[in-house]
N, C-alpha and C positions, 0 to 999 in steps of 0.2 A: 901718551898714559894717562892725560886725565878724559879722554874721551872712552879709555877703559873701566876707571872708578867710578866713570857715571853711569856706566851700563850696569858693572857692577852694584851700585848704590841704587841704582833702580829695583833692578833685582832680588834688593834683600827688600825695600819697600813692598814688594808685588808679593813677599812670602806670609801668611796672612796668621797668624799668630796663632800659637796650640793654645785652646781658649780651657782657661784654667776657674775653678768653681770662684774662686774668690773674688777674680777681676770682669769688671764695666768691658760689655763687647759693647766699642768705639765702631761703627761702620763708617767707613769713606771714603766717600764718592765722588772720583777722579774727574772732571771734566777732558784733560787732554794732556798731553804732555810735549808739545808741539817748540814750544817754549823750554829753553834748557834749565831752566831755572828754576820748572817745576819737577824738575828729577830731587835735588839737590830740597825742595818744600815735602816731597814724600817722604825720601829720609831722615829728615827732619823732623816730620809731624808722629811716626813707627815711634822714630827714638824718645820722641815725646811721653808718647801713649803709653808707649812698654817699663819707660822710666816710671810710672806712678801706678805701675799693675793692675792695667788696664789690658786688654787683648784686643788685637789693630787687623781690621776687616775692611782690603781694601779693593775699590775693582776702579779698571779704566773704560773711557765709554770710548775715545779714540773719538772725538772732536763731533757726534752725534750726541743730539738734544733728544731723541729717543732713545738710544741707548740705554742714558743715564736715564734717564727715564722707569728704564727698565731695571736696571742696577739697584735704583734705591730700594724697587721694589722688592729685590730681590733680599736687599739686606733686611728691612723690614720682616721677610719673613720669614730669617733665620734670628730673629729675635736682639735685635741688638738696642741697646741700652742710649745710646744717642748716636746720629748722624754729622757727619761733614761733610757738606759741598761745597764744589766748587763747580755752580753754577755755568752749562754750557750756553740757555736760555731757560732766565726764567720763567718764563709763562708756560712752554713747554711742561716741567716738572711739576707745576701747580697740585693740579690732583697728588701725589704722593707726598709732596706739603701737608695738603689734607688728612690723608692715612695718618702719617706720624702726628699727626696733632693728636687727632681722633683715639690715638691708641695710648701716649704719653708719650713719646719721644722724642725727647727737644731735639731740636735742628740748630745747626751753624751754618752758615753761610758763607763761607771762606775766600777772602779778597774778593766778591765778588757780590752788587749785593742784592741778596730778595728783599724785593720790599714787603716784608710781610709781621705783622708784631709778632708772630710765634714765633720767629725766628732771629735767631741772634746774631751780628752781624760783627765777625770780624776782620780789619783789613790795614792800610795806612791813610794817608789824609790824602784820596785820592783828587781832591780838587788842590788842595798845594803842593801835588805833584807836578798836575797841569799849570801849574804858577812860574812851577820850576825851572819847565821843560822851557817854557816862552820869556823869560825874564832874560835867561842865559842865553838864547838866540839872540834874542833882543838887543842884547848888550854890545853884542857883533855883529847885528844886521840890524838899526834901530828901525830904519825903513826899506822899503823896494814892496816889493813882491814876495806874496807869501803861499807856500800851500801847506795844507793840514790834511793826515792824516791821518782817519778815525778808527778807533777797532770794530769788533762788530757790533752791528745795530743791537746785538739781543743785551748786551753784559751793558750795567750799567755803571760800571767803571771810565766806559767812552764817554759817558754825559758828562758824570765827574771831571773828569780830566780837562774835556772844554771849557768847563765854565771857570778850570782854573787858569788857563787861558786864554777865555775870552777878557777875562777879568785885568789881564797885564795888557793887553791889543787892543782890547772895543774904543779904547778913547782915538787909541791911532791910527785904527782901521776907520772911524768916523771923520776922523781931521783929513785926511787921506791920504797921510802920509806912511799907511799901509794899506795894500791891497792883494788883498785874497783871489790868487787869479787861478784857485781850486779845491775843493774839499771836498772828500770823498771820504765814504767805509769802504773798509776792507773787510770783507766777508770771512768767518769765522778768526780774523787777527793773521790770514793766512799772508806771511810773506809776497807770493807769486803776486793773490790780488794787489797788494801793495806797489807791486813795482809795476802792474800793468796800468793801477791804478795815474805812478809818479810818468810812464811813460803818455797819457793820454795828455796830462796836465802842461808837459813840454811842448807834446807836439801841438796845442791850443794856442800855449803860450808864447810858440815861437823862441823859446828854450830860457824866454825872461821869467827865469826862479830865481830868488836874490834870497829865500831860506824856505827852508822846511822841519814844520814841526809835526811830531810821529808818537801815537800816543803808545810803541816800547820801543823797545831795539827789532824788535823784526820788520818791522816796518819802518822805523829808520833803515837798519842793512839795507831795507829794500830799495827804499827812494835812493841814498847814497850810489847803490847800484845802475841805476837810471840814467842820475846825477851823471856819472862819469861816460859810459857810453856815449851823451850828449856834451861832455866833455867839460865840461863844468861842478867846479868843487863852493861849494856853500856853508853856511853854518846849519846845520841841522840837529835839533835833539830829540833825545827818546828814552826809554825808562827802563828797566829791572836788572838791570846789571849784568846782563848780559858775556859770559869770559867774549865772545866776540864783539862786543859793540865796546865793552872796556879795551881791547883791544885799536880799537877806528877812533877813540879818543882817543888813546897813545901816539897814533900813529899825525892824530889830526883832522882826521876826515867825520868826526861828530862831536860832535858841541859838547855834548850833557850824555848822559845817561845818569837819569836818576834812580839812585841806589834805593831799592826796599827789600831790606835785610829778613830774605825769608825764613834762613833760621829761627831769627828772632819770631818771625811772624808764626811758621808753624810749629815753633817752642810752645807761645800761647796760648796757637791754638786747642794743640795736645790738651795740658791743661785745663783747660775751659769745658773742653769736651765730655774731662773726669768729673767736673764740677755739675753740673747739667746734670750727666747718667747719676749723677746720686743722688739730686733732685736739688740742687740749690737753684733759687730762684734765679731769672735774668737779671733781677735789681742788685743782688748778692752778689752778683764777680767782682771778684779785685778790679779797681778799673771802669768800670761800665758806665758810661754814662746813653741817653738815649740822643738820636741822631735822627734828623728828619726831614734831612738835604733829598731827599727820595725823588722820583719825578712826581707823585702821586701825596710827597709830606706825611705819608707814615710812621710815627716815629716805633725805630726798633732799638731797641737794648742792642751797644756796641763799644769797639776797641777799637783804637786807629792810632796805631805808633807814628814816629815821624819819620819823612824821609831825607835819603841825604842824596846833595847830588854830587856825581861824581865826574871832574872835567881832569884836565890835561897838568892842574897844578895841585892835585891831590887825592893822585892815584892807589895812592898811598897808603892811603883807610883801608880801599876791598883787600886789598895785598896783608898788611896787617891784620887783617879780620879774617884772614883765609878764604875768604871767600872763591879766589884766583888765585896761582901763583904769576911769581913774577917774569917769567919767562915766559907766559901763556899771553899776559898783558903787554912786556913790553917789545916784541919781536916786530922790528920795523920802526920803532919807537922815531917819535922826532930828538936828537938833542937837547933837546932843552927840555925833557922831562925829566924833572926828580928823581920820582920812584924807580925810575928805568936807566940810573947813572950809576 
């Protein structure tokens, strides 16, 4: 039932609004829908944009940075008043950012940073997300052999998440309490790449892995598949609050999934895109502040929301928020999980 609902939501999110004369045209260049959460983001963003009287024009690059460049150029050709971009590779789309700036079209980077002072950035505090993943896994496994599964190297979030993890485990690594036995990027954030990396780490370490820090739930699930095949059950952390991951939390195979309330994020993004389209300066967007923590230290105007760690102790939070249904999360749950009793 949930799969059918998501399919309907995604289909609805990709029917462009019938353009009305009074509405601003907001182009939204989605990178992919590989992770289930992006489907929810798309539906929520469309709702937010239309609620504010604007028109929603979406594209989906299906994981291709080159296609996303073409998509953005096509949206500019349609005369959009603002662009929201979920970037696949920030460097590949650079020429489109230049073109948008030259045309006076404001750009909002959605959940993934485009380090450019001309681009507004809205996301959750991804350094904090990395800190939470590492801290909750370390609470369970304070020392031993750690594996780290990083996301796509073209995504700035990969750096922020890893920075947060380092703040938690760095001293223990330097002191010898924690040894990193494997750390590698999974191209495209693809779970199959993550599984292959985890299998290679297990082979090289002789299955001596005590904990896994994964930069999203897809990679966490892939790691758990490889660990299970090797007969291992170890603490694993991830992020996104995907339904499958939340079920793994209930079952006890995943320690934490850091939930970034994507409905809140998409809603705010729709509002900000409308303000920018109307000519509001980035500095006057409510709650905006400058962030300069990117690779090159370039200050960008941004909004950063607060993430929520979801463990077996507080699964009720996502259920009450309507993010998932209890039957979906609680299938096969441990008897101690209160949200499933």
